[in-house]
Residue, then its C-alpha position, 0 to 999 in steps of 0.5 A: m500500500r503506497d502512502v498516496l491517494f489516487l482519484p479518477l479524473d477522466s479515462g486517462e488521468e488521476l488526481v494524486i494526493a500525498t501528505d506528511c506531518s511533523g510533531g515535536i520538532g521545532l523551537k517550542e519549549a517541549d519539542v524533542v528535536k530543536v531545529p529551525y522551522e525552515t528545516v522542519s518544513y523543508y523535510g516535511a515538504r520533501v516527504a510529501l513531494m517524494e511520495l507523489m513524484s515517485v508514483g509518476a505524478v506531477p505536483i500542481a499545488f501544495v497545502l501547509q497546515n501550521f499549528v506552530g503560530d503566525k510568526e513562524w509562517k514565513q519561515l515554514l514557507k522558506g523551507i518549502y520553497q527550498a524543496f521546490d527549488a531543489l526539484h525545479l518546481s513552481i506551484p501555488i501554496t495555500g494553507s492555514t494557521e492555528s492562531n487561536m490556541s498556543m501549543i507547547q509543541s510544534a506541529v505541522s502538516f504538508t499536503v501536495i496535490g498532483k496529477v498522473n497519466k495512467a500510462n505513466k503510473r509507477v505502481g505495481i510494475t515491477p517484474s519478477q526478475a527485478r532486483f532491489a536496493v536502498i538509495g540513501e541511509p535510514l536516519v531520524g531525529d537528530e541523526v538527520m542533522k548530524r549526518q546530512e551527507r548520508v541523506l538522499p539529496l533531492p536532485l539525486f532523487q529526481q534523477l532516479l525518476t528518469l534513470p533507465g532500468i528503475y521500475e519503482i521508487v518507494p520513499i522509506g518512512s518511519k516503519g523502515i526498509f522491511h516494511e516498504l519492501k514487504g508492501l512493494m512485493e505484495i502489490n506486485g504479487f511476489v512471495h515474501q522471502e528472507v531479506s538481508c541488507s547491510l543497513p538496519l531493516y527496521a530502523s526509521s528513515g525519518p523524513a524519507t532520507s532513503v528510498l527503496v528501488s526495484y530495478c532491472p539487473e542489467a541496469e545495476g552498473k549504471i545505477k551504481e555509477a549515478v548514486g555512488d556510495y548511496f547504493f545498498s543492495i538487498s538480497l532475497k532468499n527463498 
């Protein structure tokens, strides 16, 4: 099950909605992770955009739900625009701020709306002979800030979208590599197998710091060349 919603528009096109949220991360007194709000919104926007674009959809609008406060709105927008710039996007933003009640922890929600031509939809298209790999490393919380060099860069993610030989791309979230791999195998009708990877299979990947890819075995060399040491192969055994 992918973390996106598909709604039919006509016989050839679907509306696509993807969302992400953040809580306890920011600059309020009770926040667990202390980071600027533009960082919070950059990573939140990143997740929603990656979820939507990985299924072949094109973003057309963005919604920000701000539970932090009025004065943080501009900082939150700044982070979203940073994500847009990294992906060469220019789409409208709307949203709302909770200004009646003051909260002791930060909370923000990010939603992106897009469209996909059914012929370009990248869901359930992985053939049985495909191989699997993780690009980037699973990181969460303070680790994201301390090891930013191991976070999959957005420009590289965008490159993966058009790299020949890649079938499907799945952003890895809080449930980890194994959860996303299991879902990808189920949606393609594959039998579960024993899984091994040099990365921790159950560690949270926080704000989609890594992605799971299925790919054509013959394309492995080109993929490794493109992503360098962000590549981690997954082995499956019957």
